[in-house]
N, C-alpha and C positions, 0 to 999 in steps of 0.2 A: 544535493545528490549529483547534480551535473558535474560539479567540481570533483567530487569523490570518484565518479566513473572515469572522468578524464585522467585523474591522477593514477588510477588503477589500470589504465590502458584498456578499458572496456568500451568498445564502440557502442553507441546507442542512438536511438532516434527519440527526440523529445516530443511529447504530446502527439503521439501517432493518432490518426483518425481511425478509431476502431471501437468496438464494443467496450463500454465501461470507462472510456477516456483515461487510460493509464497515463502516468507521468512519463514513463520510458518504455520503449520496446528494445530489448537486447537480443540481437540475432533475429531469428524468425519466430521464436516461440516462447520467449521469456518476457513477461510484463512486470513492471515495477510500479507500485503505488507508494507515494510518500504521504502518509496520513497524519494530519494534525491530531494531537491528543484530545483537544477539545471537540472539534467538529466530528471526529469519528469515534468518540466515546471511549478513550483509553481509561482503564480502571472504572468501568461503567457503573458498578454498584456505588462506589464512592462519589463519582461525578453526578450520578442521578440524585443521590441524597443531597449533595450541595446545590444542585439546580432546583431541587424541590423546596429549598429554603429561600430562594431568591425571588425576584419579581418576575412575573409572567412565567411561572414555573411550568405549567402544563404545556405551554408553547415550546419551551426549550427542551423539556424531556421528550416530547413527541418528535421534535425536529431531529434531535440526535439519534433517537431510536430508529427513525426512518433512514437516516444515513447508515446506521449499522446494518439494518436489514438490506438496504440497497447494496452495500459492500458484499454481503454474503451472496446475494443473487448474482452480482457481477462476477465474483470468484467462481461460482458454479458454472455460469455460462461460458466463461473463458476456459475453464478446465475441460468442459465438454467439447470445446473447439480445439483442444489439444495444446493449450498454453499452460506454462508453468507460471503461477501467480505468486509474486512476492510482495508483501506489504511491510513497510517499515514505519514505525512511529517517528515523529519528528525528533524526539529525544534520542532515539537509537542512532539516527543519522549524525546528530551533532556529538553525542557522547562516545559512540563506538563505531566510527566510520570503517575501520578495518574489518570488523565483524560483518558489517553490511556488504562490503565488497567481496569478502570471502563467500558469503551466502550466494551472492549473484554469480560469481565465477563457478561455484559448485553447481548451481542450477543450469547454467549454460552447458557445462560439461555433461551433465546428466541428460539434457535434452539432445545434445549432439550424439551421444552414445545410443540413445533410443531411436534416433532417426534412421 
């Protein structure tokens, strides 16, 4: 994502010290999270089923479920504080970087219009 932002000419601050520990702060009010498909439960139903068949299933299902709940709480908190929250899956970043940078640019434009 850092490389993508630089290539798109989007200035950012990496790992800003703020609520939720986002990966990037863009401008003053756009935060970006780069989420791993495994750790953040992409395709949760399928992943949950797969984890349920593996070793230590209850631990892994509970662990990923907690991560997903925390993500929702962080999103809500940041939105209440006036931030626009963008989350990208790792595969999105690698497979469709232009789409990601377009979404970020659009969010920045919308936030600057609303300011």
